[in-house]
mmCIF file of the N, C-alpha and C atoms, coordinates in Angstrom:
data_MODEL
# 
_entry.id   MODEL 
# 
loop_
_atom_site.group_PDB 
_atom_site.id 
_atom_site.type_symbol 
_atom_site.label_atom_id 
_atom_site.label_alt_id 
_atom_site.label_comp_id 
_atom_site.label_asym_id 
_atom_site.label_entity_id 
_atom_site.label_seq_id 
_atom_site.pdbx_PDB_ins_code 
_atom_site.Cartn_x 
_atom_site.Cartn_y 
_atom_site.Cartn_z 
_atom_site.occupancy 
_atom_site.B_iso_or_equiv 
_atom_site.pdbx_formal_charge 
_atom_site.auth_seq_id 
_atom_site.auth_comp_id 
_atom_site.auth_asym_id 
_atom_site.auth_atom_id 
_atom_site.pdbx_PDB_model_num 
ATOM 1   N N  . UNK A 1 1  ? -25.990 15.540 -32.355 1.00 0.00 ? 1  UNK A N  1 
ATOM 2   C CA . UNK A 1 1  ? -25.686 16.623 -30.730 1.00 0.00 ? 1  UNK A CA 1 
ATOM 3   C C  . UNK A 1 1  ? -27.054 17.599 -30.746 1.00 0.00 ? 1  UNK A C  1 
ATOM 4   N N  . UNK A 1 2  ? -27.443 18.324 -31.686 1.00 0.00 ? 2  UNK A N  1 
ATOM 5   C CA . UNK A 1 2  ? -28.287 19.152 -31.366 1.00 0.00 ? 2  UNK A CA 1 
ATOM 6   C C  . UNK A 1 2  ? -29.641 18.914 -30.707 1.00 0.00 ? 2  UNK A C  1 
ATOM 7   N N  . UNK A 1 3  ? -30.409 17.771 -31.147 1.00 0.00 ? 3  UNK A N  1 
ATOM 8   C CA . UNK A 1 3  ? -31.354 17.232 -30.759 1.00 0.00 ? 3  UNK A CA 1 
ATOM 9   C C  . UNK A 1 3  ? -31.188 16.495 -29.289 1.00 0.00 ? 3  UNK A C  1 
ATOM 10  N N  . UNK A 1 4  ? -29.971 15.913 -28.944 1.00 0.00 ? 4  UNK A N  1 
ATOM 11  C CA . UNK A 1 4  ? -29.822 15.405 -27.941 1.00 0.00 ? 4  UNK A CA 1 
ATOM 12  C C  . UNK A 1 4  ? -29.917 16.455 -26.770 1.00 0.00 ? 4  UNK A C  1 
ATOM 13  N N  . UNK A 1 5  ? -28.933 17.691 -26.899 1.00 0.00 ? 5  UNK A N  1 
ATOM 14  C CA . UNK A 1 5  ? -28.787 19.062 -26.109 1.00 0.00 ? 5  UNK A CA 1 
ATOM 15  C C  . UNK A 1 5  ? -29.570 19.715 -25.854 1.00 0.00 ? 5  UNK A C  1 
ATOM 16  N N  . UNK A 1 6  ? -30.718 19.819 -27.040 1.00 0.00 ? 6  UNK A N  1 
ATOM 17  C CA . UNK A 1 6  ? -32.017 20.462 -26.873 1.00 0.00 ? 6  UNK A CA 1 
ATOM 18  C C  . UNK A 1 6  ? -32.951 19.630 -26.162 1.00 0.00 ? 6  UNK A C  1 
ATOM 19  N N  . UNK A 1 7  ? -33.058 18.488 -26.047 1.00 0.00 ? 7  UNK A N  1 
ATOM 20  C CA . UNK A 1 7  ? -33.795 17.745 -25.237 1.00 0.00 ? 7  UNK A CA 1 
ATOM 21  C C  . UNK A 1 7  ? -33.430 17.729 -23.810 1.00 0.00 ? 7  UNK A C  1 
ATOM 22  N N  . UNK A 1 8  ? -32.340 17.441 -23.375 1.00 0.00 ? 8  UNK A N  1 
ATOM 23  C CA . UNK A 1 8  ? -31.377 17.685 -22.213 1.00 0.00 ? 8  UNK A CA 1 
ATOM 24  C C  . UNK A 1 8  ? -32.084 18.880 -21.771 1.00 0.00 ? 8  UNK A C  1 
ATOM 25  N N  . UNK A 1 9  ? -31.454 20.170 -22.497 1.00 0.00 ? 9  UNK A N  1 
ATOM 26  C CA . UNK A 1 9  ? -31.933 21.568 -22.015 1.00 0.00 ? 9  UNK A CA 1 
ATOM 27  C C  . UNK A 1 9  ? -33.150 21.399 -21.218 1.00 0.00 ? 9  UNK A C  1 
ATOM 28  N N  . UNK A 1 10 ? -34.390 20.819 -22.313 1.00 0.00 ? 10 UNK A N  1 
ATOM 29  C CA . UNK A 1 10 ? -35.772 20.807 -22.058 1.00 0.00 ? 10 UNK A CA 1 
ATOM 30  C C  . UNK A 1 10 ? -36.108 20.005 -20.696 1.00 0.00 ? 10 UNK A C  1 
ATOM 31  N N  . UNK A 1 11 ? -35.544 19.222 -20.572 1.00 0.00 ? 11 UNK A N  1 
ATOM 32  C CA . UNK A 1 11 ? -35.940 18.259 -19.513 1.00 0.00 ? 11 UNK A CA 1 
ATOM 33  C C  . UNK A 1 11 ? -35.527 19.001 -18.145 1.00 0.00 ? 11 UNK A C  1 
ATOM 34  N N  . UNK A 1 12 ? -33.972 19.697 -18.229 1.00 0.00 ? 12 UNK A N  1 
ATOM 35  C CA . UNK A 1 12 ? -33.655 20.309 -16.864 1.00 0.00 ? 12 UNK A CA 1 
ATOM 36  C C  . UNK A 1 12 ? -34.650 21.824 -16.694 1.00 0.00 ? 12 UNK A C  1 
ATOM 37  N N  . UNK A 1 13 ? -35.039 22.181 -17.705 1.00 0.00 ? 13 UNK A N  1 
ATOM 38  C CA . UNK A 1 13 ? -36.314 23.422 -17.670 1.00 0.00 ? 13 UNK A CA 1 
ATOM 39  C C  . UNK A 1 13 ? -37.110 22.813 -17.039 1.00 0.00 ? 13 UNK A C  1 
ATOM 40  N N  . UNK A 1 14 ? -37.511 21.534 -17.154 1.00 0.00 ? 14 UNK A N  1 
ATOM 41  C CA . UNK A 1 14 ? -39.202 21.118 -16.743 1.00 0.00 ? 14 UNK A CA 1 
ATOM 42  C C  . UNK A 1 14 ? -38.847 20.418 -15.654 1.00 0.00 ? 14 UNK A C  1 
ATOM 43  N N  . UNK A 1 15 ? -37.733 20.554 -15.134 1.00 0.00 ? 15 UNK A N  1 
ATOM 44  C CA . UNK A 1 15 ? -37.572 19.748 -13.685 1.00 0.00 ? 15 UNK A CA 1 
ATOM 45  C C  . UNK A 1 15 ? -38.025 18.231 -13.868 1.00 0.00 ? 15 UNK A C  1 
ATOM 46  N N  . UNK A 1 16 ? -37.598 17.515 -14.817 1.00 0.00 ? 16 UNK A N  1 
ATOM 47  C CA . UNK A 1 16 ? -37.988 15.909 -15.101 1.00 0.00 ? 16 UNK A CA 1 
ATOM 48  C C  . UNK A 1 16 ? -36.654 15.274 -14.803 1.00 0.00 ? 16 UNK A C  1 
ATOM 49  N N  . UNK A 1 17 ? -36.352 14.982 -13.684 1.00 0.00 ? 17 UNK A N  1 
ATOM 50  C CA . UNK A 1 17 ? -35.046 14.406 -13.177 1.00 0.00 ? 17 UNK A CA 1 
ATOM 51  C C  . UNK A 1 17 ? -34.812 13.177 -13.694 1.00 0.00 ? 17 UNK A C  1 
ATOM 52  N N  . UNK A 1 18 ? -36.003 12.423 -13.998 1.00 0.00 ? 18 UNK A N  1 
ATOM 53  C CA . UNK A 1 18 ? -35.954 10.848 -14.760 1.00 0.00 ? 18 UNK A CA 1 
ATOM 54  C C  . UNK A 1 18 ? -35.340 10.865 -15.863 1.00 0.00 ? 18 UNK A C  1 
ATOM 55  N N  . UNK A 1 19 ? -35.784 12.058 -16.695 1.00 0.00 ? 19 UNK A N  1 
ATOM 56  C CA . UNK A 1 19 ? -35.511 12.284 -18.357 1.00 0.00 ? 19 UNK A CA 1 
ATOM 57  C C  . UNK A 1 19 ? -34.260 12.679 -18.165 1.00 0.00 ? 19 UNK A C  1 
ATOM 58  N N  . UNK A 1 20 ? -34.046 13.353 -17.463 1.00 0.00 ? 20 UNK A N  1 
ATOM 59  C CA . UNK A 1 20 ? -32.409 13.739 -17.292 1.00 0.00 ? 20 UNK A CA 1 
ATOM 60  C C  . UNK A 1 20 ? -31.277 12.798 -16.835 1.00 0.00 ? 20 UNK A C  1 
ATOM 61  N N  . UNK A 1 21 ? -31.516 12.189 -16.081 1.00 0.00 ? 21 UNK A N  1 
ATOM 62  C CA . UNK A 1 21 ? -30.708 11.023 -15.740 1.00 0.00 ? 21 UNK A CA 1 
ATOM 63  C C  . UNK A 1 21 ? -30.997 10.125 -17.375 1.00 0.00 ? 21 UNK A C  1 
ATOM 64  N N  . UNK A 1 22 ? -31.908 9.613  -17.708 1.00 0.00 ? 22 UNK A N  1 
ATOM 65  C CA . UNK A 1 22 ? -31.949 8.490  -18.648 1.00 0.00 ? 22 UNK A CA 1 
ATOM 66  C C  . UNK A 1 22 ? -31.075 9.116  -20.010 1.00 0.00 ? 22 UNK A C  1 
ATOM 67  N N  . UNK A 1 23 ? -31.075 10.416 -20.223 1.00 0.00 ? 23 UNK A N  1 
ATOM 68  C CA . UNK A 1 23 ? -31.046 11.083 -21.358 1.00 0.00 ? 23 UNK A CA 1 
ATOM 69  C C  . UNK A 1 23 ? -28.882 11.182 -21.218 1.00 0.00 ? 23 UNK A C  1 
ATOM 70  N N  . UNK A 1 24 ? -28.659 11.580 -19.973 1.00 0.00 ? 24 UNK A N  1 
ATOM 71  C CA . UNK A 1 24 ? -27.328 11.566 -19.499 1.00 0.00 ? 24 UNK A CA 1 
ATOM 72  C C  . UNK A 1 24 ? -26.495 10.282 -19.572 1.00 0.00 ? 24 UNK A C  1 
ATOM 73  N N  . UNK A 1 25 ? -27.473 9.275  -19.442 1.00 0.00 ? 25 UNK A N  1 
ATOM 74  C CA . UNK A 1 25 ? -26.754 7.658  -19.461 1.00 0.00 ? 25 UNK A CA 1 
ATOM 75  C C  . UNK A 1 25 ? -26.898 7.308  -20.921 1.00 0.00 ? 25 UNK A C  1 
ATOM 76  N N  . UNK A 1 26 ? -27.826 7.626  -21.724 1.00 0.00 ? 26 UNK A N  1 
ATOM 77  C CA . UNK A 1 26 ? -27.727 7.238  -23.113 1.00 0.00 ? 26 UNK A CA 1 
ATOM 78  C C  . UNK A 1 26 ? -26.640 8.288  -23.904 1.00 0.00 ? 26 UNK A C  1 
ATOM 79  N N  . UNK A 1 27 ? -26.308 9.316  -23.407 1.00 0.00 ? 27 UNK A N  1 
ATOM 80  C CA . UNK A 1 27 ? -25.276 10.160 -23.881 1.00 0.00 ? 27 UNK A CA 1 
ATOM 81  C C  . UNK A 1 27 ? -23.714 9.498  -23.746 1.00 0.00 ? 27 UNK A C  1 
ATOM 82  N N  . UNK A 1 28 ? -23.902 9.167  -22.710 1.00 0.00 ? 28 UNK A N  1 
ATOM 83  C CA . UNK A 1 28 ? -22.325 8.574  -22.032 1.00 0.00 ? 28 UNK A CA 1 
ATOM 84  C C  . UNK A 1 28 ? -22.017 6.996  -22.836 1.00 0.00 ? 28 UNK A C  1 
ATOM 85  N N  . UNK A 1 29 ? -23.263 6.399  -22.693 1.00 0.00 ? 29 UNK A N  1 
ATOM 86  C CA . UNK A 1 29 ? -23.226 5.124  -23.219 1.00 0.00 ? 29 UNK A CA 1 
ATOM 87  C C  . UNK A 1 29 ? -23.057 5.175  -25.181 1.00 0.00 ? 29 UNK A C  1 
ATOM 88  N N  . UNK A 1 30 ? -23.077 6.319  -25.584 1.00 0.00 ? 30 UNK A N  1 
ATOM 89  C CA . UNK A 1 30 ? -22.984 6.447  -27.067 1.00 0.00 ? 30 UNK A CA 1 
ATOM 90  C C  . UNK A 1 30 ? -21.553 6.943  -27.188 1.00 0.00 ? 30 UNK A C  1 
ATOM 91  N N  . UNK A 1 31 ? -21.050 7.471  -26.138 1.00 0.00 ? 31 UNK A N  1 
ATOM 92  C CA . UNK A 1 31 ? -19.415 7.826  -25.866 1.00 0.00 ? 31 UNK A CA 1 
ATOM 93  C C  . UNK A 1 31 ? -19.266 9.105  -26.281 1.00 0.00 ? 31 UNK A C  1 
ATOM 94  N N  . UNK A 1 32 ? -20.491 10.276 -25.631 1.00 0.00 ? 32 UNK A N  1 
ATOM 95  C CA . UNK A 1 32 ? -20.240 11.380 -25.670 1.00 0.00 ? 32 UNK A CA 1 
ATOM 96  C C  . UNK A 1 32 ? -19.439 11.868 -24.767 1.00 0.00 ? 32 UNK A C  1 
ATOM 97  N N  . UNK A 1 33 ? -18.335 12.990 -24.601 1.00 0.00 ? 33 UNK A N  1 
ATOM 98  C CA . UNK A 1 33 ? -17.410 13.467 -23.584 1.00 0.00 ? 33 UNK A CA 1 
ATOM 99  C C  . UNK A 1 33 ? -18.359 13.981 -22.361 1.00 0.00 ? 33 UNK A C  1 
ATOM 100 N N  . UNK A 1 34 ? -18.131 13.563 -21.303 1.00 0.00 ? 34 UNK A N  1 
ATOM 101 C CA . UNK A 1 34 ? -18.935 14.461 -20.168 1.00 0.00 ? 34 UNK A CA 1 
ATOM 102 C C  . UNK A 1 34 ? -19.049 15.527 -20.146 1.00 0.00 ? 34 UNK A C  1 
ATOM 103 N N  . UNK A 1 35 ? -18.025 16.492 -20.227 1.00 0.00 ? 35 UNK A N  1 
ATOM 104 C CA . UNK A 1 35 ? -17.932 17.636 -20.460 1.00 0.00 ? 35 UNK A CA 1 
ATOM 105 C C  . UNK A 1 35 ? -18.771 18.409 -21.603 1.00 0.00 ? 35 UNK A C  1 
ATOM 106 N N  . UNK A 1 36 ? -19.010 17.738 -22.641 1.00 0.00 ? 36 UNK A N  1 
ATOM 107 C CA . UNK A 1 36 ? -20.188 18.143 -23.885 1.00 0.00 ? 36 UNK A CA 1 
ATOM 108 C C  . UNK A 1 36 ? -21.350 17.975 -23.132 1.00 0.00 ? 36 UNK A C  1 
ATOM 109 N N  . UNK A 1 37 ? -21.626 16.792 -22.545 1.00 0.00 ? 37 UNK A N  1 
ATOM 110 C CA . UNK A 1 37 ? -22.755 17.045 -21.930 1.00 0.00 ? 37 UNK A CA 1 
ATOM 111 C C  . UNK A 1 37 ? -23.319 17.882 -21.117 1.00 0.00 ? 37 UNK A C  1 
ATOM 112 N N  . UNK A 1 38 ? -22.102 18.181 -20.057 1.00 0.00 ? 38 UNK A N  1 
ATOM 113 C CA . UNK A 1 38 ? -22.655 19.436 -19.312 1.00 0.00 ? 38 UNK A CA 1 
ATOM 114 C C  . UNK A 1 38 ? -22.686 20.575 -20.112 1.00 0.00 ? 38 UNK A C  1 
ATOM 115 N N  . UNK A 1 39 ? -21.409 20.989 -20.743 1.00 0.00 ? 39 UNK A N  1 
ATOM 116 C CA . UNK A 1 39 ? -22.029 22.144 -21.726 1.00 0.00 ? 39 UNK A CA 1 
ATOM 117 C C  . UNK A 1 39 ? -22.970 22.437 -22.545 1.00 0.00 ? 39 UNK A C  1 
ATOM 118 N N  . UNK A 1 40 ? -23.276 21.503 -23.431 1.00 0.00 ? 40 UNK A N  1 
ATOM 119 C CA . UNK A 1 40 ? -24.168 21.688 -24.400 1.00 0.00 ? 40 UNK A CA 1 
ATOM 120 C C  . UNK A 1 40 ? -25.588 21.332 -24.027 1.00 0.00 ? 40 UNK A C  1 
ATOM 121 N N  . UNK A 1 41 ? -26.079 20.341 -22.755 1.00 0.00 ? 41 UNK A N  1 
ATOM 122 C CA . UNK A 1 41 ? -27.095 20.047 -22.275 1.00 0.00 ? 41 UNK A CA 1 
ATOM 123 C C  . UNK A 1 41 ? -27.492 20.809 -21.030 1.00 0.00 ? 41 UNK A C  1 
ATOM 124 N N  . UNK A 1 42 ? -26.763 20.090 -19.833 1.00 0.00 ? 42 UNK A N  1 
ATOM 125 C CA . UNK A 1 42 ? -27.182 20.541 -18.479 1.00 0.00 ? 42 UNK A CA 1 
ATOM 126 C C  . UNK A 1 42 ? -27.243 22.341 -18.413 1.00 0.00 ? 42 UNK A C  1 
ATOM 127 N N  . UNK A 1 43 ? -25.646 22.984 -18.733 1.00 0.00 ? 43 UNK A N  1 
ATOM 128 C CA . UNK A 1 43 ? -25.602 23.739 -18.522 1.00 0.00 ? 43 UNK A CA 1 
ATOM 129 C C  . UNK A 1 43 ? -26.884 25.058 -19.145 1.00 0.00 ? 43 UNK A C  1 
ATOM 130 N N  . UNK A 1 44 ? -27.084 24.679 -20.314 1.00 0.00 ? 44 UNK A N  1 
ATOM 131 C CA . UNK A 1 44 ? -27.973 25.692 -21.107 1.00 0.00 ? 44 UNK A CA 1 
ATOM 132 C C  . UNK A 1 44 ? -29.329 25.541 -20.277 1.00 0.00 ? 44 UNK A C  1 
ATOM 133 N N  . UNK A 1 45 ? -29.958 24.199 -20.043 1.00 0.00 ? 45 UNK A N  1 
ATOM 134 C CA . UNK A 1 45 ? -30.884 24.251 -19.469 1.00 0.00 ? 45 UNK A CA 1 
ATOM 135 C C  . UNK A 1 45 ? -30.897 25.284 -17.872 1.00 0.00 ? 45 UNK A C  1 
ATOM 136 N N  . UNK A 1 46 ? -29.780 25.090 -17.337 1.00 0.00 ? 46 UNK A N  1 
ATOM 137 C CA . UNK A 1 46 ? -29.876 25.605 -16.003 1.00 0.00 ? 46 UNK A CA 1 
ATOM 138 C C  . UNK A 1 46 ? -29.716 27.124 -16.042 1.00 0.00 ? 46 UNK A C  1 
ATOM 139 N N  . UNK A 1 47 ? -29.252 27.829 -17.218 1.00 0.00 ? 47 UNK A N  1 
ATOM 140 C CA . UNK A 1 47 ? -29.042 29.094 -17.425 1.00 0.00 ? 47 UNK A CA 1 
ATOM 141 C C  . UNK A 1 47 ? -30.380 29.598 -18.185 1.00 0.00 ? 47 UNK A C  1 
ATOM 142 N N  . UNK A 1 48 ? -31.381 28.632 -18.734 1.00 0.00 ? 48 UNK A N  1 
ATOM 143 C CA . UNK A 1 48 ? -32.460 29.613 -18.934 1.00 0.00 ? 48 UNK A CA 1 
ATOM 144 C C  . UNK A 1 48 ? -33.437 29.220 -17.752 1.00 0.00 ? 48 UNK A C  1 
ATOM 145 N N  . UNK A 1 49 ? -33.105 28.821 -16.973 1.00 0.00 ? 49 UNK A N  1 
ATOM 146 C CA . UNK A 1 49 ? -33.681 29.021 -15.471 1.00 0.00 ? 49 UNK A CA 1 
ATOM 147 C C  . UNK A 1 49 ? -33.340 29.806 -14.539 1.00 0.00 ? 49 UNK A C  1 
ATOM 148 N N  . UNK A 1 50 ? -32.197 30.652 -14.580 1.00 0.00 ? 50 UNK A N  1 
ATOM 149 C CA . UNK A 1 50 ? -31.513 31.267 -13.566 1.00 0.00 ? 50 UNK A CA 1 
ATOM 150 C C  . UNK A 1 50 ? -32.699 32.898 -13.574 1.00 0.00 ? 50 UNK A C  1 
ATOM 151 N N  . UNK A 1 51 ? -33.084 33.319 -14.314 1.00 0.00 ? 51 UNK A N  1 
ATOM 152 C CA . UNK A 1 51 ? -34.149 34.360 -14.166 1.00 0.00 ? 51 UNK A CA 1 
ATOM 153 C C  . UNK A 1 51 ? -35.106 34.404 -13.324 1.00 0.00 ? 51 UNK A C  1 
ATOM 154 N N  . UNK A 1 52 ? -35.587 32.785 -13.451 1.00 0.00 ? 52 UNK A N  1 
ATOM 155 C CA . UNK A 1 52 ? -36.523 32.597 -12.453 1.00 0.00 ? 52 UNK A CA 1 
ATOM 156 C C  . UNK A 1 52 ? -36.881 32.732 -10.934 1.00 0.00 ? 52 UNK A C  1 
ATOM 157 N N  . UNK A 1 53 ? -35.179 32.668 -10.615 1.00 0.00 ? 53 UNK A N  1 
ATOM 158 C CA . UNK A 1 53 ? -34.848 32.441 -9.223  1.00 0.00 ? 53 UNK A CA 1 
ATOM 159 C C  . UNK A 1 53 ? -34.094 33.891 -8.430  1.00 0.00 ? 53 UNK A C  1 
ATOM 160 N N  . UNK A 1 54 ? -34.096 34.840 -9.644  1.00 0.00 ? 54 UNK A N  1 
ATOM 161 C CA . UNK A 1 54 ? -33.542 36.210 -9.003  1.00 0.00 ? 54 UNK A CA 1 
ATOM 162 C C  . UNK A 1 54 ? -34.660 36.799 -8.144  1.00 0.00 ? 54 UNK A C  1 
ATOM 163 N N  . UNK A 1 55 ? -34.135 37.481 -7.151  1.00 0.00 ? 55 UNK A N  1 
ATOM 164 C CA . UNK A 1 55 ? -35.163 38.195 -6.205  1.00 0.00 ? 55 UNK A CA 1 
ATOM 165 C C  . UNK A 1 55 ? -35.797 39.537 -6.693  1.00 0.00 ? 55 UNK A C  1 
# 
């Protein structure tokens, strides 16, 4: 799970939407719960970016 979540987080941070979609589809196909995909991959990637968008 760590490799998946770090790869997904990195893809989010890089803005690589095609890679994000690919990784999410792969995770779902492997049976990972959607909540885990969100909490362990997508959200950490978005949180890492939040400082870049503050005024």
